[in-house]
C-alpha positions as CSV (number, residue, x, y, z in Angstrom):
1,X,-52.0,-49.9,21.4
2,X,-55.1,-49.2,19.2
3,X,-58.4,-50.8,19.8
4,X,-61.4,-50.5,17.6
5,X,-64.8,-51.8,19.0
6,X,-67.9,-51.9,16.8
7,X,-71.3,-53.4,17.9
8,X,-72.9,-55.4,15.4
9,X,-76.2,-53.5,15.5
10,X,-74.9,-50.3,16.0
11,X,-72.9,-47.7,13.9
12,X,-71.1,-46.2,16.9
13,X,-67.4,-46.7,16.8
14,X,-65.2,-46.5,20.1
15,X,-61.4,-46.0,19.5
16,X,-59.1,-46.2,22.3
17,X,-55.5,-45.2,21.6
18,X,-52.5,-45.5,24.1
19,X,-49.3,-43.9,23.2
20,X,-46.0,-44.2,24.9
21,X,-43.0,-42.4,24.2
22,X,-39.5,-42.9,25.0
23,X,-37.7,-39.9,26.2
24,X,-34.4,-41.5,26.9
25,X,-32.0,-42.0,24.1
26,X,-29.4,-44.3,23.9
27,X,-26.0,-42.5,23.6
28,X,-23.8,-43.2,20.7
29,X,-20.5,-45.0,21.4
30,X,-17.8,-42.8,19.9
31,X,-15.1,-45.0,21.2
32,X,-15.9,-48.0,19.1
33,X,-13.5,-49.1,16.4
34,X,-14.7,-49.9,13.0
35,X,-14.3,-53.5,12.0
36,X,-12.0,-53.0,9.2
37,X,-9.3,-51.3,11.4
38,X,-9.8,-53.7,14.3
39,X,-7.0,-56.1,15.1
40,X,-7.2,-59.5,13.1
41,X,-9.0,-62.2,15.2
42,X,-6.2,-64.7,14.6
43,X,-2.6,-63.5,15.0
44,X,-1.0,-66.8,15.9
45,X,-0.8,-68.3,12.5
46,X,2.5,-69.0,11.1
47,X,3.4,-68.9,7.3
48,X,5.2,-71.8,5.8
49,X,7.1,-71.6,2.7
50,X,5.9,-73.9,0.0
51,X,8.0,-75.5,-2.7
52,X,7.1,-73.5,-5.8
53,X,8.7,-76.0,-8.2
54,X,10.9,-75.5,-11.1
55,X,11.2,-71.9,-12.2
56,X,10.0,-72.5,-16.0
57,X,9.7,-68.8,-16.5
58,X,13.4,-68.2,-15.9
59,X,14.3,-71.1,-18.2
60,X,12.1,-69.6,-21.0
61,X,13.7,-66.1,-20.6
62,X,17.2,-67.7,-20.7
63,X,16.0,-69.5,-24.0
64,X,14.7,-66.1,-25.5
65,X,18.0,-64.4,-24.6
66,X,19.8,-67.3,-26.5
67,X,17.9,-66.9,-29.6
68,X,18.3,-63.1,-29.6
69,X,21.9,-63.5,-29.1
70,X,22.5,-65.9,-31.9
71,X,22.5,-63.3,-34.7
72,X,25.2,-63.3,-37.2
73,X,27.7,-60.6,-37.0
74,X,27.9,-58.3,-40.1
75,X,31.2,-58.7,-42.0
């Protein structure tokens, strides 16, 4: 705590300083697990398979193979 006192008609300044020091340090917890390696909070969720629809990519590949295979043989 720092306290400055000045009288209105005086040039004298009185300063009071109180210093407190904390000599006890808090030890570092070396057994703590970082948050990115901790176990996930919700482990009871179940995954459900969703219907992904028709595989249009496979149909497109079959079509491309059909176009490439339609070459005429050399005679």
